[in-house]
Backbone bond lengths (Angstrom), bond angles and torsions (degrees), N, CA, C in turn:
res aa  C-N    CA-C-N  psi(-1)  N-CA   C-N-CA  omega(-1)  CA-C   N-CA-C  phi
1 M - - - 1.470 - - 1.525 108.97 -
2 S 1.352 117.55 126.73 1.458 119.50 178.34 1.511 110.03 -70.90
3 K 1.335 114.79 158.82 1.466 118.38 179.76 1.522 110.84 -61.11
4 G 1.364 117.00 -42.29 1.459 119.22 -178.75 1.513 112.19 -61.98
5 I 1.349 116.73 -43.69 1.463 119.80 179.47 1.515 110.19 -64.50
6 G 1.339 115.41 -39.98 1.463 118.84 178.96 1.507 111.85 -61.00
7 I 1.325 116.61 -42.22 1.462 120.51 178.66 1.517 110.21 -63.94
8 T 1.340 116.63 -41.59 1.459 119.17 -179.61 1.516 111.38 -60.12
9 I 1.332 116.90 -44.56 1.460 120.24 -179.96 1.520 110.90 -62.58
10 V 1.333 116.20 -44.48 1.454 118.72 -177.87 1.530 110.90 -71.05
11 L 1.335 117.05 -35.18 1.467 118.92 175.15 1.525 110.57 -61.48
12 A 1.304 116.15 -38.60 1.461 118.61 178.27 1.516 110.64 -60.82
13 L 1.326 116.37 -38.64 1.458 119.79 177.27 1.516 111.29 -70.44
14 A 1.345 115.38 -39.29 1.466 119.47 -174.86 1.512 112.35 -73.89
15 L 1.347 117.29 -36.99 1.455 120.80 -170.76 1.521 113.38 -117.12
16 G 1.317 117.72 8.47 1.450 121.35 -177.45 1.507 112.32 -79.08
17 V 1.338 115.50 -168.17 1.462 120.28 -173.44 1.514 112.23 -65.89
18 T 1.332 118.33 -21.06 1.458 119.25 179.67 1.502 112.00 -72.37
19 G 1.350 116.18 -20.21 1.467 119.99 179.61 1.507 112.38 74.51
20 C 1.320 119.60 9.03 1.461 121.60 -179.31 1.513 109.98 -71.87
21 S 1.332 118.33 132.44 1.469 121.21 -178.93 1.512 111.64 -125.38
22 G 1.291 118.94 14.34 1.453 119.63 -174.99 1.503 114.64 -105.92
23 A 1.338 119.06 9.40 1.449 120.19 -178.46 1.499 111.52 -67.04
24 S 1.320 116.65 149.26 1.456 120.79 -178.27 1.512 110.23 -101.33
25 H 1.332 115.83 159.03 1.453 122.38 177.58 1.524 108.55 -70.13
26 P 1.352 117.53 145.21 1.453 119.65 -179.23 1.522 113.57 -56.19
27 S 1.342 117.47 -26.67 1.457 120.19 -179.24 1.505 111.98 -74.42
28 G 1.326 116.59 -13.06 1.462 119.26 -177.76 1.510 113.01 69.89
29 G 1.354 116.93 13.34 1.463 119.87 178.91 1.517 113.32 73.79
30 K 1.348 118.14 16.57 1.462 120.71 -175.22 1.511 112.60 -101.39
31 Q 1.339 117.62 3.93 1.452 119.12 178.47 1.524 110.37 -68.56
32 K 1.312 116.11 155.60 1.450 121.41 176.38 1.520 109.58 -59.39
33 A 1.311 116.74 134.94 1.460 120.63 -173.64 1.519 112.30 -61.84
34 G 1.339 118.19 -37.90 1.462 119.80 -177.05 1.516 110.44 63.00
35 T 1.330 116.53 -133.98 1.454 121.58 178.03 1.526 109.79 -76.82
36 V 1.314 115.70 134.34 1.462 121.00 176.09 1.520 108.15 -119.37
37 V 1.322 116.41 125.48 1.459 122.88 -179.83 1.526 108.07 -124.06
38 H 1.319 116.44 138.85 1.468 120.89 178.16 1.525 108.85 -96.85
39 S 1.327 115.41 128.36 1.461 120.25 -177.09 1.513 110.03 -139.72
40 C 1.336 115.50 108.77 1.462 122.01 171.09 1.527 112.11 51.21
41 G 1.339 115.32 49.12 1.459 120.76 175.05 1.511 115.24 89.39
42 Q 1.322 118.38 -2.22 1.459 121.40 176.76 1.519 110.35 -117.93
43 S 1.335 115.44 145.99 1.464 121.66 171.57 1.515 107.76 -97.17
44 L 1.315 116.43 121.20 1.455 121.45 -178.74 1.519 109.69 -101.95
45 A 1.327 116.72 114.55 1.460 121.58 175.38 1.526 108.13 -91.52
46 V 1.322 116.20 120.55 1.462 121.23 -177.68 1.525 107.97 -120.13
47 P 1.355 117.47 92.77 1.467 120.63 -176.18 1.518 112.78 -60.50
48 Q 1.348 116.57 -36.57 1.458 121.87 -179.53 1.519 109.32 -133.15
49 A 1.316 115.72 157.09 1.464 119.46 177.23 1.531 109.06 -60.17
50 P 1.338 118.39 128.78 1.472 120.77 -179.88 1.524 111.39 -56.86
51 R 1.326 114.76 143.14 1.465 120.67 178.34 1.524 112.18 -121.00
52 R 1.350 116.22 -8.82 1.469 119.57 -178.78 1.532 109.27 -138.43
53 A 1.316 115.34 59.28 1.465 120.18 179.73 1.522 110.40 -75.30
54 V 1.325 115.67 144.59 1.460 121.99 174.88 1.525 108.54 -122.20
55 T 1.322 116.66 129.22 1.467 121.24 179.34 1.523 109.22 -100.81
56 L 1.342 115.47 139.49 1.462 121.27 -174.57 1.523 113.19 -96.88
57 D 1.336 117.93 -1.11 1.458 120.57 178.44 1.516 109.31 -159.47
58 Q 1.312 115.65 164.71 1.462 120.51 -173.98 1.522 113.23 -64.81
59 S 1.328 117.52 -37.98 1.466 119.25 -179.03 1.523 110.58 -60.83
60 S 1.327 117.35 -43.25 1.460 120.64 177.47 1.525 111.01 -64.75
61 T 1.331 115.53 -39.88 1.462 120.01 178.31 1.520 110.80 -57.92
62 E 1.325 116.49 -50.12 1.465 119.58 -176.17 1.524 111.67 -68.81
63 T 1.341 117.36 -29.40 1.459 119.35 175.92 1.528 110.59 -64.16
64 L 1.323 117.05 -46.53 1.467 119.34 178.81 1.525 110.76 -64.47
65 L 1.321 117.47 -37.98 1.463 119.84 177.75 1.524 110.75 -65.12
66 A 1.335 116.91 -38.07 1.469 120.42 178.42 1.519 111.09 -64.83
67 L 1.337 116.82 -26.43 1.465 121.39 177.38 1.521 112.14 -88.86
68 G 1.328 117.31 6.61 1.453 121.10 176.54 1.512 114.51 73.26
69 L 1.346 116.96 35.08 1.459 120.45 -171.06 1.533 113.42 -110.90
70 A 1.321 118.73 22.34 1.463 120.61 -178.64 1.523 111.67 -56.03
71 D 1.331 116.79 -36.65 1.463 119.79 -177.98 1.518 113.18 -76.44
72 R 1.335 117.44 -3.99 1.468 121.32 177.76 1.529 111.26 -107.59
73 M 1.321 117.82 11.68 1.463 121.53 -174.75 1.529 110.60 -111.00
74 A 1.339 115.31 129.03 1.464 121.44 178.45 1.518 111.99 -94.42
75 G 1.336 117.11 -7.43 1.450 118.37 179.09 1.509 113.70 171.56
76 T 1.330 115.34 156.91 1.461 122.94 176.84 1.526 108.17 -128.13
77 S 1.331 116.29 169.68 1.466 120.44 178.20 1.526 110.08 -162.09
78 Y 1.337 114.82 172.69 1.459 125.06 172.35 1.525 112.28 55.14
79 L 1.310 114.88 68.72 1.462 121.52 178.24 1.521 109.27 -84.03
80 K 1.337 117.38 120.48 1.457 121.86 -179.15 1.521 112.95 -93.46
81 T 1.320 115.88 -31.58 1.453 119.99 -175.75 1.522 107.59 -154.13
82 S 1.311 117.28 -176.99 1.464 120.09 -179.89 1.523 110.50 -64.38
83 I 1.315 115.88 140.41 1.456 120.84 175.07 1.530 108.55 -63.84
84 A 1.326 116.53 139.03 1.462 120.20 179.13 1.533 109.93 -57.04
85 P 1.332 117.80 137.80 1.474 120.56 -175.72 1.526 114.07 -50.32
86 R 1.322 117.66 -37.92 1.466 119.53 -175.83 1.525 112.99 -70.22
87 Y 1.340 117.65 -13.31 1.468 120.30 -179.79 1.525 112.71 -108.12
88 R 1.323 118.33 -3.33 1.467 120.22 -170.74 1.523 113.63 -64.46
89 A 1.314 117.27 -39.81 1.470 119.43 -178.81 1.521 110.45 -62.28
90 D 1.324 117.43 -44.11 1.465 120.71 178.94 1.525 111.08 -71.18
91 Y 1.329 116.85 -35.33 1.463 120.51 -179.47 1.529 110.73 -60.22
92 K 1.318 117.32 -35.92 1.461 121.19 -179.24 1.523 112.25 -65.36
93 K 1.318 116.99 -17.41 1.470 120.48 -179.63 1.523 112.54 -83.38
94 V 1.344 116.73 -11.74 1.464 121.24 -172.87 1.527 110.08 -106.40
95 P 1.339 118.49 131.91 1.463 119.98 178.82 1.528 111.74 -62.66
96 V 1.328 116.53 135.16 1.462 121.45 173.46 1.529 106.84 -91.33
97 L 1.321 116.29 107.79 1.461 121.20 -175.80 1.526 111.56 -76.57
98 S 1.335 115.84 -31.78 1.460 120.68 177.85 1.519 108.82 -164.51
99 P 1.351 117.83 137.56 1.460 119.22 175.89 1.528 111.63 -73.85
100 K 1.333 115.98 -17.54 1.461 121.80 179.37 1.525 109.40 -109.25
101 A 1.349 116.48 -165.85 1.455 120.91 179.10 1.522 110.06 -62.20
102 L 1.319 115.64 138.82 1.455 122.13 -175.53 1.527 111.24 -75.21
103 T 1.331 116.26 148.32 1.460 121.34 174.86 1.529 109.48 -101.90
104 G 1.336 115.72 167.01 1.451 120.18 177.44 1.516 111.89 -60.80
105 E 1.319 117.61 -39.60 1.462 121.81 -179.81 1.526 110.94 -63.88
106 Q 1.330 116.37 -42.77 1.460 119.78 179.44 1.528 111.53 -66.49
107 L 1.319 116.12 -37.28 1.462 119.48 177.44 1.533 110.32 -64.55
108 R 1.322 117.25 -46.03 1.464 120.81 -179.66 1.526 111.28 -59.14
109 A 1.344 115.25 -42.30 1.462 120.16 -176.21 1.529 112.27 -62.69
110 A 1.329 117.14 -23.60 1.464 120.67 -178.51 1.523 112.63 -81.17
111 N 1.352 117.62 -8.04 1.462 121.09 178.13 1.536 111.43 55.57
112 P 1.339 118.64 55.58 1.470 121.29 -170.34 1.530 113.19 -82.91
113 D 1.340 114.92 161.89 1.463 120.14 169.22 1.526 111.80 -121.68
114 L 1.336 117.01 1.33 1.466 122.64 174.20 1.525 108.97 -162.26
115 A 1.330 116.86 137.36 1.461 122.06 171.43 1.520 108.20 -111.48
116 V 1.333 116.64 138.25 1.465 121.87 -177.79 1.520 109.14 -129.90
117 A 1.333 117.20 131.97 1.464 121.24 -179.39 1.521 110.26 -144.27
118 S 1.321 115.09 155.68 1.462 120.37 177.07 1.525 112.00 -86.52
119 F 1.353 117.06 -20.97 1.455 120.25 -173.05 1.526 111.12 -133.76
120 T 1.328 115.42 140.18 1.463 120.30 178.05 1.528 111.14 -62.27
121 G 1.341 117.28 -29.88 1.449 121.10 -177.61 1.523 113.90 -63.43
122 L 1.327 117.62 -17.64 1.459 120.16 178.56 1.525 111.79 -76.60
123 Y 1.351 116.33 -14.05 1.456 121.19 174.35 1.527 108.17 -100.92
124 S 1.298 116.59 93.13 1.458 120.49 -179.42 1.520 109.15 -144.07
125 K 1.324 115.86 163.20 1.464 120.43 -177.05 1.518 112.28 -60.70
126 D 1.326 117.49 -32.24 1.463 119.33 -178.05 1.524 112.45 -89.82
127 R 1.342 116.22 6.05 1.466 119.80 175.72 1.532 108.16 -120.72
128 V 1.323 118.45 -111.75 1.470 118.92 -177.36 1.520 112.96 -89.07
129 G 1.337 117.10 -6.59 1.453 121.08 -173.37 1.515 110.13 109.66
130 T 1.308 117.22 159.42 1.461 121.17 179.35 1.518 109.93 -73.26
131 R 1.304 115.93 162.71 1.464 119.81 178.64 1.526 110.87 -64.36
132 K 1.320 116.62 -32.67 1.464 119.21 177.43 1.525 110.73 -65.75
133 E 1.336 116.54 -42.68 1.462 119.70 177.89 1.527 110.72 -61.41
134 L 1.325 116.37 -43.26 1.457 119.34 179.52 1.522 111.07 -66.19
135 K 1.312 117.04 -40.01 1.465 120.58 178.36 1.523 110.65 -63.05
136 D 1.335 116.64 -44.58 1.465 120.44 178.32 1.528 111.19 -61.86
137 A 1.333 115.59 -28.54 1.459 119.96 178.53 1.524 112.80 -84.41
138 G 1.323 116.90 -2.28 1.459 120.74 178.52 1.507 114.73 89.90
139 L 1.343 117.90 10.97 1.458 120.86 -179.36 1.524 110.41 -104.89
140 P 1.347 119.47 113.04 1.461 120.78 175.76 1.526 110.60 -65.50
141 S 1.326 116.28 143.29 1.468 120.66 178.61 1.519 109.07 -130.62
142 Y 1.314 115.74 129.00 1.466 121.61 -178.95 1.522 109.76 -106.93
143 V 1.347 115.86 139.79 1.464 122.87 174.85 1.525 108.28 -123.84
144 S 1.316 116.81 138.62 1.465 120.38 178.94 1.523 111.08 -53.47
145 A 1.316 115.40 135.91 1.468 120.85 177.30 1.518 111.23 -61.84
146 V 1.342 118.01 -23.90 1.459 120.73 -179.33 1.521 110.73 -65.20
147 D 1.335 116.92 -29.69 1.461 120.77 -179.27 1.525 111.96 -86.32
148 C 1.322 117.02 -2.43 1.478 121.32 -177.84 1.526 110.69 -136.21
149 P 1.341 118.51 56.53 1.467 119.54 -174.15 1.516 114.20 -61.30
150 R 1.341 117.94 -30.64 1.471 119.25 -176.17 1.520 112.36 -70.22
151 H 1.336 117.39 -14.53 1.458 120.56 178.78 1.522 111.82 -91.76
152 N 1.334 117.51 6.05 1.456 121.65 -179.71 1.526 109.91 -120.46
153 E 1.315 115.79 177.61 1.458 120.47 -177.52 1.527 110.44 -62.47
154 P 1.328 117.45 139.40 1.475 120.49 178.56 1.529 110.76 -59.94
155 G 1.307 115.21 145.15 1.463 119.62 175.36 1.514 115.00 88.41
156 M 1.321 117.97 -3.49 1.463 119.40 178.55 1.532 109.48 -74.23
157 T 1.314 116.75 131.84 1.459 121.80 179.18 1.529 109.82 -79.83
158 P 1.338 117.65 164.88 1.470 118.58 176.28 1.519 113.41 -55.50
159 F 1.329 118.28 -36.16 1.461 118.91 177.54 1.528 110.83 -70.13
160 D 1.331 118.09 -37.61 1.466 120.26 174.17 1.522 110.56 -56.57
161 L 1.336 115.69 -43.30 1.459 120.44 -178.19 1.529 110.95 -69.97
162 L 1.316 116.85 -35.48 1.461 120.44 176.54 1.525 110.07 -63.42
163 F 1.327 116.31 -42.15 1.468 120.05 178.25 1.530 110.77 -67.58
164 K 1.338 116.09 -29.66 1.461 120.02 175.02 1.520 110.74 -63.69
165 D 1.338 116.68 -36.81 1.460 120.19 175.13 1.524 110.84 -58.76
166 Y 1.329 116.92 -47.41 1.465 119.69 -179.17 1.532 109.94 -59.39
167 E 1.331 115.36 -42.29 1.463 119.69 -179.99 1.533 111.17 -63.18
168 N 1.332 116.16 -47.08 1.462 120.13 -178.96 1.527 111.70 -62.94
169 L 1.327 116.23 -46.35 1.461 119.65 -179.91 1.522 110.77 -65.54
170 G 1.321 116.89 -37.36 1.462 119.95 176.48 1.517 111.74 -61.12
171 R 1.328 116.79 -39.15 1.464 120.62 178.23 1.528 110.96 -67.72
172 M 1.340 116.67 -44.26 1.467 119.55 -178.24 1.533 111.75 -63.36
173 F 1.339 115.94 -41.08 1.462 120.04 -177.29 1.532 112.56 -90.44
174 R 1.325 116.62 1.81 1.480 122.65 -178.07 1.530 110.54 58.84
175 T 1.317 115.99 40.63 1.471 121.53 176.81 1.535 108.94 -123.75
176 E 1.324 115.57 48.30 1.458 120.87 -175.02 1.524 113.00 -59.48
177 N 1.333 117.38 -36.41 1.468 119.91 -178.02 1.524 111.06 -65.87
178 R 1.334 116.89 -41.81 1.461 119.69 177.77 1.525 110.60 -63.44
179 A 1.327 115.67 -41.44 1.462 119.56 179.77 1.527 110.60 -63.20
180 R 1.323 116.85 -42.60 1.468 120.40 -179.39 1.525 110.93 -63.68
181 K 1.323 117.50 -40.61 1.467 120.04 178.82 1.526 110.87 -64.31
182 L 1.340 116.32 -40.26 1.458 120.03 178.42 1.523 110.73 -64.75
183 I 1.321 117.01 -43.50 1.470 121.22 178.70 1.524 110.66 -61.64
184 D 1.323 116.70 -47.51 1.471 120.41 -178.84 1.523 111.06 -61.15
185 R 1.328 116.37 -41.84 1.469 120.09 -178.94 1.520 110.83 -65.38
186 Q 1.329 117.00 -43.22 1.463 118.96 -177.51 1.528 111.56 -75.78
187 K 1.306 118.61 -29.49 1.467 119.58 174.09 1.520 110.57 -62.79
188 K 1.307 117.03 -38.25 1.466 120.57 176.80 1.519 110.62 -64.32
189 Q 1.330 116.66 -39.78 1.466 120.49 178.47 1.525 111.14 -64.44
190 V 1.320 116.37 -39.48 1.468 120.35 177.90 1.524 110.30 -65.43
191 R 1.314 117.31 -45.12 1.483 120.10 -179.67 1.526 110.80 -63.48
192 R 1.330 116.31 -40.14 1.468 119.78 -179.63 1.528 110.43 -63.83
193 A 1.319 117.18 -45.12 1.463 120.46 179.90 1.519 111.22 -66.68
194 A 1.331 116.62 -39.33 1.462 120.60 -177.41 1.519 113.00 -70.90
195 S 1.320 117.38 -16.88 1.465 119.65 -179.57 1.525 111.94 -64.26
196 V 1.341 116.97 -21.58 1.462 120.06 179.11 1.523 111.18 -65.70
197 R 1.312 116.71 -24.34 1.471 121.36 -176.17 1.522 112.39 -58.62
198 E 1.317 116.54 -33.07 1.473 120.38 -178.38 1.522 112.18 -63.68
199 D 1.324 116.69 -22.64 1.466 120.15 -175.73 1.524 113.72 -107.52
200 V 1.329 116.44 5.19 1.466 119.68 -177.66 1.518 110.98 -75.38
201 K 1.317 115.40 135.75 1.463 121.48 177.74 1.524 108.42 -96.60
202 G 1.326 117.40 123.05 1.462 121.31 -178.32 1.513 110.83 71.44
203 K 1.338 116.20 -152.65 1.459 121.43 177.88 1.526 108.29 -140.10
204 P 1.324 117.23 84.93 1.462 119.96 179.44 1.526 111.29 -62.26
205 T 1.321 116.49 148.99 1.462 121.22 -178.55 1.531 110.43 -103.29
206 V 1.327 114.26 148.74 1.461 121.41 -177.30 1.526 109.34 -129.19
207 V 1.324 116.74 134.10 1.461 121.74 169.24 1.528 107.92 -107.50
208 W 1.324 115.99 126.67 1.460 122.41 178.70 1.532 107.95 -104.23
209 I 1.314 117.86 117.81 1.465 121.62 179.41 1.534 108.59 -108.52
210 Y 1.319 114.53 112.81 1.470 120.53 -175.77 1.525 111.12 -84.75
211 S 1.322 116.37 -52.21 1.459 120.12 -178.40 1.527 109.36 -150.33
212 V 1.320 115.40 167.71 1.464 121.90 175.31 1.525 106.71 -130.22
213 F 1.329 116.18 122.41 1.461 120.37 -178.71 1.522 109.30 -123.66
214 E 1.337 115.27 122.37 1.465 122.07 -177.78 1.526 111.09 51.49
215 G 1.333 114.78 40.80 1.456 121.06 174.90 1.511 115.71 86.66
216 A 1.333 118.66 -8.49 1.474 121.26 -177.28 1.526 110.44 -104.39
217 P 1.328 117.30 128.21 1.466 119.50 -179.93 1.530 112.40 -78.85
218 Y 1.317 114.90 144.68 1.464 122.56 171.41 1.524 106.80 -106.28
219 V 1.326 116.07 122.74 1.461 121.37 -173.32 1.526 110.27 -120.03
220 A 1.321 115.35 164.73 1.458 120.46 177.77 1.520 109.86 -75.42
221 G 1.330 115.94 125.26 1.453 121.37 175.07 1.521 110.56 -102.03
222 K 1.301 115.16 -149.97 1.461 121.30 -174.63 1.533 111.70 -78.08
223 G 1.320 116.20 141.75 1.450 121.18 166.47 1.507 117.22 92.06
224 G 1.322 118.63 -11.46 1.452 120.19 -177.66 1.520 112.88 -89.83
225 L 1.306 115.16 -177.83 1.457 121.11 -178.33 1.532 112.94 -63.09
226 P 1.350 120.62 -41.92 1.463 119.42 178.00 1.531 112.97 -60.26
227 S 1.330 116.37 -36.65 1.460 119.43 177.47 1.526 110.61 -61.87
228 E 1.341 115.57 -42.12 1.467 119.91 179.04 1.524 111.10 -68.91
229 M 1.321 117.95 -39.10 1.464 119.76 178.23 1.524 110.83 -63.19
230 S 1.332 116.39 -39.12 1.472 119.96 176.49 1.519 110.19 -59.56
231 R 1.327 116.08 -47.80 1.467 120.96 -178.54 1.515 111.17 -61.03
232 L 1.317 116.93 -41.63 1.462 120.64 -175.60 1.525 112.29 -61.89
233 V 1.336 117.28 -33.48 1.469 119.51 -178.01 1.525 112.22 -96.63
234 G 1.331 117.48 9.46 1.459 120.60 175.60 1.508 114.50 86.61
235 A 1.325 117.09 14.40 1.466 121.25 177.46 1.523 109.60 -105.35
236 E 1.318 116.20 -174.60 1.464 120.79 178.77 1.522 109.06 -136.50
237 N 1.322 115.96 130.92 1.453 120.29 174.43 1.524 108.46 -66.94
238 A 1.319 117.05 123.07 1.469 121.18 -172.40 1.526 113.01 -65.01
239 F 1.338 117.88 -22.13 1.467 121.17 -179.95 1.532 111.90 -109.03
240 D 1.316 115.76 29.23 1.463 120.14 178.40 1.524 113.02 -66.09
241 D 1.323 116.61 -14.65 1.468 119.28 179.35 1.529 112.03 -83.52
242 V 1.336 116.95 -3.14 1.464 120.97 178.41 1.527 107.99 -98.25
243 D 1.324 116.64 116.71 1.464 121.82 -173.68 1.531 110.73 -82.55
244 E 1.315 115.19 61.37 1.463 122.78 178.79 1.518 106.29 -157.79
245 Q 1.323 117.30 138.34 1.456 118.46 -173.36 1.529 113.42 -69.00
246 W 1.341 117.58 -39.66 1.463 119.64 -179.04 1.531 109.42 -135.47
247 P 1.331 117.85 73.53 1.464 120.29 -178.99 1.530 112.10 -74.76
248 E 1.324 114.76 149.75 1.467 120.53 169.11 1.518 107.76 -83.91
249 V 1.331 117.04 129.15 1.462 121.06 179.72 1.530 108.22 -127.79
250 S 1.294 116.45 -168.51 1.468 121.77 176.96 1.528 108.95 -116.04
251 W 1.320 115.89 163.20 1.462 118.90 174.86 1.530 110.35 -65.17
252 E 1.332 116.35 -29.24 1.466 119.67 175.72 1.525 110.69 -62.44
253 A 1.350 116.01 -39.46 1.469 119.57 179.55 1.525 110.66 -66.52
254 V 1.329 116.67 -37.56 1.469 120.00 176.70 1.521 109.76 -63.48
255 A 1.339 116.48 -44.06 1.461 120.53 179.53 1.525 111.23 -63.46
256 D 1.329 117.25 -38.89 1.470 121.12 179.23 1.516 112.02 -60.75
257 R 1.338 116.48 -33.57 1.473 118.99 -178.82 1.527 111.67 -76.48
258 D 1.338 116.74 -20.15 1.467 122.31 177.70 1.532 111.61 42.73
259 P 1.331 118.16 63.54 1.472 120.61 -174.01 1.522 113.09 -69.82
260 D 1.318 114.76 152.47 1.463 119.65 173.99 1.524 111.05 -74.63
261 L 1.332 116.12 -30.08 1.455 121.42 -176.72 1.528 108.70 -142.31
262 I 1.333 116.32 143.25 1.465 121.75 176.66 1.526 108.04 -120.28
263 V 1.330 116.03 130.77 1.468 121.82 176.79 1.520 108.12 -110.43
264 L 1.325 116.23 125.37 1.464 121.76 -179.29 1.523 110.02 -109.12
265 G 1.326 116.60 128.77 1.454 120.95 174.57 1.516 110.48 -83.62
266 D 1.324 117.12 128.58 1.455 121.11 179.18 1.525 109.77 -97.21
267 L 1.328 115.81 115.86 1.465 122.76 178.19 1.532 108.93 -126.29
268 S 1.315 114.83 47.05 1.468 120.85 -172.22 1.518 113.01 -55.69
269 E 1.340 116.50 -37.50 1.465 119.81 -173.68 1.520 113.13 -67.02
270 L 1.332 117.67 -18.83 1.466 119.21 178.39 1.529 111.21 -67.02
271 G 1.331 115.57 -28.79 1.455 119.60 168.81 1.510 117.10 82.83
272 Q 1.319 118.73 2.02 1.466 120.36 179.55 1.530 110.12 -96.15
273 A 1.324 116.47 155.10 1.457 120.39 177.18 1.519 110.03 -59.13
274 G 1.312 116.60 130.80 1.453 121.00 179.81 1.512 114.16 93.29
275 D 1.339 117.95 -3.07 1.464 120.16 179.25 1.531 112.28 -82.13
276 S 1.314 116.92 -38.73 1.465 119.43 -175.42 1.529 110.53 -79.13
277 A 1.324 115.20 154.66 1.464 120.04 175.91 1.526 110.33 -64.72
278 V 1.331 117.09 -31.99 1.470 121.17 177.79 1.519 109.95 -61.04
279 D 1.338 117.19 -44.71 1.469 121.31 177.92 1.521 110.95 -61.01
280 K 1.298 116.42 -45.29 1.468 120.81 -177.02 1.526 110.65 -63.61
281 L 1.326 116.08 -43.08 1.466 119.33 179.84 1.529 110.72 -65.40
282 R 1.321 116.29 -39.30 1.468 119.18 177.64 1.524 110.95 -61.66
283 M 1.330 116.94 -42.07 1.464 120.35 179.08 1.524 111.34 -64.29
284 L 1.328 116.84 -38.99 1.469 120.32 176.93 1.528 110.97 -61.94
285 R 1.310 115.85 -40.02 1.466 120.20 -177.43 1.523 112.49 -75.82
286 E 1.336 116.52 -27.95 1.466 119.96 -177.31 1.511 113.20 -87.66
287 D 1.330 117.70 -25.29 1.463 119.35 -179.11 1.530 109.31 -68.42
288 P 1.338 118.11 133.08 1.467 120.84 -176.32 1.525 113.60 -58.43
289 L 1.319 117.30 -31.57 1.466 119.81 -178.31 1.521 112.64 -87.99
290 T 1.343 117.46 -51.40 1.460 119.12 -175.93 1.527 112.21 -68.95
291 S 1.337 117.09 -24.16 1.469 119.30 178.83 1.523 111.80 -63.92
292 K 1.337 116.55 -21.46 1.461 120.65 -179.25 1.531 112.85 -90.06
293 L 1.329 117.27 -7.25 1.457 119.79 -179.05 1.525 110.46 -64.31
294 S 1.328 115.77 140.87 1.471 119.27 -179.30 1.524 111.08 -62.80
295 A 1.339 117.27 -33.36 1.466 119.75 179.26 1.522 111.01 -63.24
296 V 1.328 116.84 -34.37 1.465 121.12 178.94 1.527 110.16 -78.16
297 R 1.323 116.49 -47.49 1.469 120.27 -177.95 1.524 111.61 -63.80
298 N 1.341 116.59 -36.94 1.467 120.77 -176.94 1.521 113.41 -96.63
299 K 1.356 115.29 10.11 1.471 122.22 174.93 1.523 113.04 58.39
300 R 1.339 114.48 38.23 1.473 118.57 174.06 1.532 107.95 -89.37
301 V 1.333 113.38 65.51 1.465 121.76 -176.68 1.519 108.44 -128.10
302 L 1.311 116.39 125.88 1.463 122.79 -179.59 1.525 108.84 -109.83
303 T 1.324 117.14 128.28 1.463 122.17 176.38 1.521 109.64 -101.09
304 V 1.332 116.23 130.72 1.467 121.45 179.72 1.534 108.36 -133.22
305 P 1.327 118.55 157.31 1.469 119.34 173.13 1.528 109.90 -60.19
306 G 1.336 116.55 127.86 1.459 119.81 -175.65 1.513 113.46 -58.19
307 I 1.327 117.34 -34.54 1.455 120.61 -178.33 1.526 111.86 -62.96
308 E 1.342 116.70 -23.46 1.463 120.16 -178.41 1.521 112.45 -79.58
309 M 1.344 117.97 -8.21 1.463 120.65 170.77 1.526 110.72 -79.14
310 D 1.331 116.16 -22.66 1.460 121.45 173.57 1.522 108.56 -84.38
311 P 1.343 117.23 162.26 1.470 119.08 173.83 1.523 109.54 -59.21
312 S 1.303 116.75 118.43 1.458 120.68 -171.94 1.512 109.85 -153.77
313 V 1.313 115.60 152.44 1.454 120.21 174.84 1.524 110.47 -64.62
314 R 1.334 116.78 -12.03 1.461 122.23 179.38 1.526 113.16 -98.74
315 S 1.322 118.65 -1.74 1.466 120.97 -172.96 1.522 113.60 -64.99
316 T 1.337 117.91 -27.96 1.460 119.01 177.52 1.529 110.82 -65.53
317 H 1.339 116.86 -22.82 1.468 120.21 176.58 1.521 110.17 -66.18
318 T 1.330 117.48 -46.56 1.471 120.32 178.19 1.527 110.70 -65.98
319 L 1.312 117.61 -36.40 1.471 120.12 175.67 1.529 110.11 -58.92
320 S 1.322 117.16 -43.22 1.465 120.77 178.36 1.532 111.45 -65.21
321 L 1.346 116.55 -39.74 1.464 119.84 177.26 1.524 111.01 -62.08
322 L 1.330 116.19 -40.32 1.462 120.33 179.54 1.524 110.82 -65.81
323 A 1.321 117.47 -42.30 1.470 120.85 178.58 1.531 110.38 -61.82
324 D 1.323 116.62 -42.53 1.464 119.96 178.72 1.531 111.00 -64.96
325 E 1.343 115.49 -38.70 1.469 119.59 178.91 1.519 111.26 -63.12
326 M 1.327 116.14 -38.11 1.472 120.43 178.27 1.513 110.59 -60.38
327 K 1.322 115.98 -40.63 1.469 119.50 179.57 1.524 111.26 -73.40
328 D 1.344 116.33 -43.21 1.455 119.91 -177.99 1.528 112.50 -64.11
329 R 1.333 116.81 -31.83 1.464 121.08 -179.23 1.529 113.04 -87.56
330 G 1.320 116.01 -0.91 1.451 119.45 175.35 1.533 114.99 85.36
331 Y 1.331 117.44 10.75 1.458 119.38 177.91 1.536 111.70 -77.52
332 A 1.316 114.93 -20.34 1.463 119.94 175.71 1.519 107.75 -123.81
333 R 1.291 115.68 142.70 1.464 119.76 -178.19 1.541 109.63 -71.81
């Protein structure tokens, strides 16, 4: 029995209609540990480099593609926006298991040997199953270190944690050299963007609007990647006093902060009202309070791919756009 088939059978027992989650892996856990990686409170023993990885969201998909791992992927899911042009050729080689969040049945059908996700919330009973259920079934599951900061060294920034993901995945797939090159390249991009901070006058404030649901905007709060990107370029996230990464607020709250700059995430492909940057800008202009903001009246609004506000291999691109915007708007000499 191959390892993949064995995992599929046990996953069926663990996540099937019986709801049983205590089945053991056919190996009995006696295989050589090989590479061990710590991920969000779990130790993942990877005896061999994964050959049938399944990604639960687009950010994870593009990270594996950036590491040159298209031939090691059994499936992708949860596409939020267009795949970055540089990854499209490789993306076409990988089966799309679902355009939305993956289910347990879809995961089982892919016969995986590793699951990779950017967020712990993608591992739930009503989706692919909890990480404990997958572990009991013999399937290692990885979660981005950015979503689990308390399980890492104190003081690590979101970009540090993102680079930790590249390192961990490089070790698991035995592609350490590719991971190191990616880390080195993106560290240079971060340093280049952060150099603008030395020339910033004052501390301009930024509001990051990710999505709008039923008329209420979701903005970047404390601790997330947008907050760190603001800090790196010498600005301040206007909702840094809210101890939640993506709080729901009101347009009145946005107006009260009176930001110098507004960043809109474009998620047009999701297709719901309030997903596109065009929708968000229209709402800003139509609201009686936000329409009077100087950032709106003077068009100090930056549009970025929404996926780049999440931890992503593309996030350094939005950081660079923000640094350029700071210079173009005169906040940096």
